C-alpha positions in Angstrom: -81.5 -83.6 102.6 -79.9 -86.2 104.8 -77.3 -85.0 107.4 -73.6 -85.1 106.5 -71.9 -88.1 108.1 -69.4 -87.2 110.8 -65.7 -87.0 109.8 -63.8 -89.9 111.4 -61.6 -88.8 114.3 -58.6 -90.4 112.9 -58.9 -88.1 109.7 -59.5 -84.8 111.8 -56.4 -86.0 113.9 -54.2 -86.4 110.9 -55.4 -83.0 109.5 -54.6 -81.3 112.8 -51.2 -83.0 113.0 -50.3 -81.9 109.4 -51.8 -78.4 109.6 -51.1 -77.1 113.1 -47.4 -76.8 112.7 -47.9 -74.6 109.5 -50.5 -72.6 111.4 -47.9 -72.0 114.2 -45.1 -71.1 111.8 -47.4 -68.7 110.0 -48.4 -67.0 113.2 -44.8 -66.6 114.3 -43.8 -65.1 111.0 -46.7 -62.7 110.9 -46.1 -61.6 114.5 -42.4 -61.0 113.4 -43.5 -58.9 110.4 -46.0 -57.0 112.2 -43.6 -56.0 114.9 -40.9 -55.0 112.4 -43.4 -52.9 110.5 -44.7 -51.1 113.7 -41.1 -50.6 114.9 -40.0 -49.1 111.7 -42.9 -46.5 111.6 -42.7 -45.6 115.3 -39.0 -45.4 116.0 -36.3 -45.9 113.7 -37.8 -45.3 110.2 -35.4 -47.9 109.0 -36.1 -49.2 105.5 -34.6 -52.7 106.4 -37.3 -53.0 109.1 -40.0 -51.9 106.8 -39.2 -54.1 103.8 -38.5 -57.1 106.4 -41.9 -56.5 107.8 -43.9 -56.5 104.6 -41.8 -59.6 103.4 -42.6 -61.6 106.6 -46.4 -60.5 106.4 -46.8 -61.7 103.1 -45.1 -64.9 103.6 -47.0 -65.7 106.8 -50.2 -64.9 104.9 -49.3 -67.3 102.2 -48.7 -70.1 104.8 -52.1 -69.4 106.2 -53.8 -69.5 102.8 -51.9 -72.7 101.7 -53.2 -74.5 104.9 -56.2 -76.6 104.4 -57.3 -76.1 108.0 -57.8 -72.3 107.4 -59.7 -72.9 104.1 -62.1 -75.1 106.0 -62.4 -72.8 108.9 -63.4 -69.8 107.0 -65.4 -71.5 104.2 -63.4 -70.3 101.2 -63.2 -72.6 98.2 -59.7 -74.2 97.5 -59.7 -72.6 94.0 -59.8 -69.0 95.4 -57.1 -69.8 97.9 -54.8 -71.1 95.2 -55.3 -67.8 93.3 -54.6 -65.8 96.3 -51.4 -68.0 96.9 -50.1 -67.4 93.5 -50.6 -63.7 93.6 -48.6 -63.6 96.9 -46.0 -65.9 95.3 -45.4 -63.8 92.4 -45.3 -60.5 94.7 -43.3 -61.4 97.7 -39.8 -61.3 95.8 -40.4 -57.7 95.5 -40.1 -56.7 99.3 -37.4 -59.3 99.5 -35.2 -57.7 96.8 -35.9 -54.1 98.4 -34.6 -55.6 101.8 -31.5 -56.7 100.1 -31.1 -53.6 98.0 -31.6 -51.5 101.2 -28.9 -53.7 102.9 -26.3 -53.5 100.0 -27.1 -50.0 99.0 -29.2 -48.7 95.8 -27.4 -48.6 92.5 -28.4 -49.4 88.8 -25.2 -51.4 88.2 -25.7 -53.6 91.1 -27.1 -57.3 90.5 -29.6 -56.8 93.4 -31.2 -53.7 91.6 -31.2 -55.5 88.3 -33.0 -58.4 90.0 -35.4 -56.0 91.7 -36.7 -54.3 88.6 -36.9 -57.5 86.8 -39.2 -58.9 89.7 -41.3 -55.5 89.5 -41.9 -56.2 85.7 -42.3 -60.0 86.0 -44.9 -59.9 88.8 -48.0 -58.5 87.1 -47.1 -60.5 83.9 -47.0 -63.6 86.0 -50.3 -62.7 87.6 -51.8 -62.2 84.3 -50.5 -65.3 82.9 -51.2 -67.7 85.7 -54.2 -66.3 87.4 -56.1 -64.8 84.6 -54.8 -66.9 81.7 -54.7 -70.2 83.7 -51.1 -71.2 82.7 -49.4 -71.2 85.9 -46.5 -73.6 84.9 -44.3 -71.2 83.0 -44.8 -68.4 85.6 -44.0 -70.7 88.4 -40.8 -71.9 86.8 -39.7 -68.4 85.8 -40.4 -67.1 89.5 -38.4 -69.9 90.9 -35.5 -69.0 88.5 -35.6 -65.4 89.5 -35.7 -66.0 93.2 -32.7 -68.4 92.9 -30.9 -66.1 90.8 -31.5 -62.9 93.2 -30.7 -65.0 96.2 -27.4 -66.2 94.6 -26.5 -62.8 93.6 -27.1 -61.5 97.3 -25.2 -64.3 98.6 -22.2 -63.7 96.4 -22.3 -60.1 97.4 -22.4 -61.0 101.3 -19.4 -63.4 100.9 -17.5 -61.1 98.6 -17.5 -58.1 101.4 -14.5 -58.2 103.5 -16.1 -55.8 106.0 -19.7 -56.7 106.4 -22.3 -54.4 108.2 -23.6 -55.1 111.6 -25.5 -58.6 111.5 -23.7 -59.4 108.1 -22.1 -62.7 109.3 -25.6 -63.8 110.4 -27.2 -62.7 107.1 -24.4 -64.5 105.2 -25.1 -67.9 106.8 -28.9 -67.5 106.9 -29.0 -66.8 103.1 -26.8 -69.7 102.4 -29.1 -72.1 104.3 -32.1 -70.5 102.7 -30.6 -70.7 99.3 -29.8 -74.4 99.7 -33.3 -75.2 100.9 -34.7 -73.4 98.0 -32.4 -75.2 95.6 -33.2 -78.7 97.2 -37.0 -77.9 97.1 -36.9 -76.9 93.3 -34.8 -80.2 92.7 -37.5 -82.2 94.3 -35.9 -83.1 97.6 -38.1 -83.8 100.6 -37.3 -84.7 104.2 -39.7 -87.3 105.7 -42.1 -86.5 103.0 -42.1 -82.8 103.8 -40.6 -79.7 101.9 -37.6 -78.4 103.4 -38.3 -74.8 102.0 -40.3 -73.7 105.2 -37.6 -74.6 107.4 -35.1 -72.8 105.2 -37.2 -69.8 105.1 -37.6 -69.7 108.9 -33.7 -69.8 109.1 -33.5 -67.0 106.5 -36.3 -65.0 108.3 -34.5 -65.2 111.6 -31.2 -64.1 109.9 -33.1 -61.2 108.2 -34.8 -60.2 111.5 -31.4 -60.4 113.4 -29.6 -58.4 110.7 -32.4 -55.7 110.4 -32.6 -55.4 114.3 -28.8 -55.0 114.4 -28.8 -52.4 111.7 -31.5 -50.3 113.3 -29.8 -50.6 116.8 -26.5 -49.6 115.3 -28.2 -46.6 113.5 -29.9 -45.6 116.8 -26.5 -45.6 118.5 -25.0 -43.5 115.9 -27.9 -41.0 116.1 -27.6 -40.9 119.8 -23.7 -40.2 119.5 -24.4 -37.5 116.9 -27.1 -35.8 119.2 -24.6 -35.8 122.0 -21.9 -34.2 119.9 -24.5 -31.7 118.5 -25.4 -30.9 122.2 -21.6 -30.3 123.0 -21.3 -28.2 119.8 -24.3 -26.2 120.9 -22.8 -25.4 124.2 -19.5 -24.6 122.7 -21.2 -22.4 120.3 -23.3 -20.6 123.1 -20.0 -20.0 124.9 -18.5 -18.1 122.0 -21.5 -15.6 121.8 -21.5 -12.7 124.1 -23.0 -13.5 127.4 -24.1 -9.8 127.9 -24.3 -6.7 125.9 -21.7 -4.1 126.4 -22.5 -0.9 128.3 -22.2 2.2 126.2 -23.4 5.5 127.4 -26.2 7.0 125.2 -26.5 3.8 123.4 -29.3 1.0 124.1 -29.0 -2.3 122.5 -31.1 -5.5 122.0 -29.9 -8.9 120.5 -32.0 -12.0 119.4 -30.3 -15.2 118.4 -32.6 -18.1 117.4 -31.1 -20.8 115.3 -33.3 -23.2 113.3 -31.1 -26.3 114.4 -29.1 -27.1 117.4 -26.1 -25.4 116.0 -25.8 -22.9 113.1 -23.4 -20.3 111.6 -24.8 -17.0 112.5 -22.4 -15.1 114.9 -22.3 -11.6 116.4 -19.6 -10.0 118.8 -18.5 -6.7 120.1 -15.3 -4.7 120.1 -15.7 -1.8 122.7 -13.1 1.0 122.0 -14.3 3.3 124.9 -17.2 4.6 126.7 -18.7 6.3 123.7 -17.3 4.1 120.8 -18.3 0.6 119.8 -17.6 -1.9 116.9 -20.2 -4.7 116.1 -19.9 -7.5 113.8 -22.7 -9.6 112.6 -21.8 -12.6 110.3 -23.5 -15.6 108.8 -21.5 -18.8 107.8 -22.9 -20.6 104.7 -24.2 -24.1 105.5 -25.6 -25.6 108.5 -24.7 -27.7 111.5 -21.3 -28.3 113.1 -19.1 -27.1 110.1 -20.7 -23.8 110.0 -20.4 -23.7 113.9 -16.8 -24.4 113.8 -16.2 -21.4 111.3 -18.0 -19.3 113.5 -15.6 -20.1 116.2 -12.7 -19.2 114.1 -14.4 -16.0 113.1 -14.5 -15.2 116.8 -10.8 -15.6 117.2 -10.0 -13.6 114.0 -12.2 -11.0 115.0 -10.5 -10.4 118.5 -7.3 -10.1 116.5 -8.4 -7.0 114.6 -8.4 -4.6 117.7 -5.9 -2.4 116.0 -8.5 -1.6 113.3 -11.5 -1.1 115.6 -12.5 2.3 114.2 -12.2 1.0 110.6 -14.9 -1.7 109.5 -13.5 -2.1 105.9 -10.0 -2.9 107.5 -11.6 -5.3 109.9 -13.4 -7.1 107.2 -10.2 -7.3 105.0 -8.3 -8.7 107.9 -11.0 -11.3 108.6 -10.9 -12.2 104.9 -7.0 -12.8 105.0 -7.5 -15.0 108.3 -10.0 -17.2 106.7 -8.7 -17.3 103.3 -8.0 -21.0 102.3 -9.4 -22.5 105.4 -13.1 -22.8 104.8 -13.1 -25.7 102.3 -15.7 -24.3 99.8 -17.7 -22.3 102.4 -17.9 -18.7 102.9 -19.0 -16.0 105.3 -21.1 -12.9 104.9 -20.6 -10.1 107.3 -21.7 -6.6 108.3 -19.4 -4.5 110.5 -20.4 -1.2 112.1 -18.4 1.2 114.2 -20.6 3.5 116.2 -19.3 6.9 117.4 -21.6 8.8 119.6 -19.4 11.7 120.0 -19.4 12.3 116.3 -22.9 11.3 115.9 -22.0 8.8 113.0 -22.0 5.2 112.3 -19.4 3.7 109.6 -20.4 0.5 107.9 -18.8 -2.1 105.7 -20.3 -5.2 104.3 -19.1 -8.4 102.8 -22.0 -10.0 100.8 -24.3 -9.4 103.7 -27.9 -8.1 103.5 -27.9 -4.3 104.0 -28.3 -3.0 107.5 -31.2 -0.6 108.2 -31.0 3.0 109.6 -34.1 4.6 110.7 -33.7 8.3 111.2 -36.1 9.8 113.9 -36.1 13.2 112.4 -37.1 12.3 108.9 -38.8 8.9 109.4 -37.0 7.5 106.7 -35.3 4.0 106.6 -31.9 4.3 105.1 -30.0 1.1 103.7 -26.3 0.7 104.6 -25.5 -1.5 101.6 -21.8 -0.9 101.0 -20.8 -4.5 100.2 -17.7 -6.2 99.1 -17.1 -10.0 98.4 -17.8 -12.8 100.6 -15.2 -13.6 103.3 -12.7 -16.5 102.7 -12.9 -17.4 98.9 -11.1 -14.4 97.7 -7.9 -13.7 99.4 -7.4 -10.1 97.8 -10.8 -8.8 98.2 -11.3 -5.2 99.0 -13.8 -3.5 101.3 -15.1 0.1 101.6 -16.7 2.2 104.3 -19.8 4.3 104.1 -20.7 6.8 106.8 -24.2 7.9 107.8 -25.5 10.3 110.7 -26.5 8.6 113.9 -28.4 11.1 115.9 -30.3 10.7 119.2 -33.5 8.6 118.7 -32.2 6.8 115.6 -32.3 3.1 115.3 -29.9 0.8 113.5 -30.9 -2.9 112.5 -28.1 -5.5 111.8 -29.4 -8.9 111.0 -28.7 -12.2 108.8 -30.8 -13.5 105.9 -32.6 -15.9 108.2 -35.1 -13.2 109.0 -35.9 -12.0 105.3 -36.0 -15.5 104.0 -38.2 -16.9 106.8 -41.7 -17.8 105.3 -45.0 -16.3 106.6 -48.1 -18.3 107.2 -49.0 -17.8 103.4 -45.7 -19.4 102.5 -44.3 -16.2 101.2 -41.0 -14.9 102.2 -40.9 -12.3 104.9 -38.8 -10.0 102.6 -36.9 -6.8 103.1 -39.8 -4.7 102.5 -41.7 -6.2 105.5 -38.5 -5.8 107.5 -38.3 -2.0 106.8 -41.9 -1.6 107.6 -41.3 -3.3 110.9 -38.4 -0.9 111.6 -40.6 2.1 111.1 -43.0 0.8 113.8 -40.3 0.8 116.5 -40.7 3.6 119.2 -38.3 4.6 122.0 -39.3 5.7 125.4 -36.2 7.8 125.7 -35.7 10.1 122.5 -32.2 11.1 123.6 -30.8 7.7 123.3 -29.8 5.9 120.1 -30.8 2.2 119.8 -29.0 -0.4 118.0 -30.8 -3.7 117.3 -29.1 -6.9 115.7 -30.0 -10.6 115.7 -29.3 -13.7 113.9 -32.1 -16.3 112.9 -32.0 -19.3 110.7 -35.0 -20.0 108.1 -38.3 -20.8 109.8 -41.9 -19.9 109.5 -43.0 -16.7 110.9 -46.7 -16.5 112.3 
C-alpha cells in the first residue's frame, strides 16, 4: 500500500485556527464544571453548584466531541461522534432545568418544574427517534423549542421578581444574552460565518457560575451566623443550669447532662429548703434547638418563683403550668418534681407527662416506679397534679431522667428502654450504705454503645 500523501500545511493551519478556540472554550467550561462539582460535594452541598457543574461538564464534553481535531486525534469516526453529540444535546437541558428549579424553588405549579419534567420525558424519546431510529430532524426541532420555552420562562420569572436572590441581577442579564443568542442561532443568524450560540452560552455560563457562587457564599455566611448564634445560645443555656450540686447532709447526688445538639430543651434545677430537705425539678421541653432552650430559660425563672411551695411538688407543677400557659406556641414541657425529706425518710413525687422516676430500695432490692403523672405543662391552663409519697431510707437510690435515655438506640438499633434502665439501676452499689443517693440526668436521643 503506497504511503498516504502528507496533509498540506495550509490545510493543517486552517484546521488549527478553526478548532483551537473551540478546544480552549471546552477546556475552560469543563474546568468550571469540575470545580463546581467538587466544591458542591466537599463543602457547601449546594444544589445550584451541583447542577451547574453537571451542566457545564456536559456542555464542555459536547464541544470537545463536536471538534474535528478531537475526533482526528483519538481516531473515532465522525458518525460515532455525532451520535454521542446528539445524546448529550438531548440530555443537557435536564441539569439546566434542575439548576433553574433549584434557583426558583420546586413546585409543580411553576413553569420551570413543568419544563423540567417535559425534558425528562422528552430526552429518552428523542434519543430513540434520532439515534436509534435515524430521524434527527424532528427531535432537534422539538429540543430547540423546549430549550427556548424553558429559558424564556426562566427569564420571565427572573424579570418578574422584585427582590432577586444574591446574584439575581447577573443571572437576569446572562439569561437574556443566552436566550437572544439561542434565538439568533435557531433563526440562522451567523456572525462572520460563525454561530453565536457558543458566545451566548459562555455569557450564560459565567452568569450561572457567578449566581451559584454568590448563592453558596450567602448560604455559608448564614450558616456561620447560625452557628455563632447557637454557640451563644449554648453558653446561655449552660449558665441557667446549676454550676454545682447543693450540699445536703446524708444525701449524695450525681448529675449528667449531655445534649445531642448544641442546645436542647432538657433542664434541671434545685430548691434547697434547709440542710435536710431539698426539691429537685427535671424537665424536658418538646422540640430541639433554640426554641426549646428559650423555653427552658423561662422554666428556670418560673421554678425560682415557686419557693412558697417548695415542699409540695404538685403545687410547684401547677404553678409552673400557670406561668407557661399560653406562652409556648404549640410546644409543651414534661417534668418530674421530687421533694426529699431526710428527717422524715420520705420522698414526695409529682409528674407532668414525664417518664416515671425509679426508686431502688436497698432493703428489698426492688425498683419502684414513681409514676404519679398529670398533663403536660403549658397547653392546659387548669391542669391538676397530685403527689405520691414513698419511703427513702439510707442506702436507697432515686433516679430522675428524661426520655432521651430510654429512647436512645443500642448498637443493634433497638431502644434502650425502661427495662434496661431498671436493670442498670439495680447494678448500682454505694460505698456508704448510710447515705441515700439521688441520680438524675438529661440526654437527647443518641446511640448507646
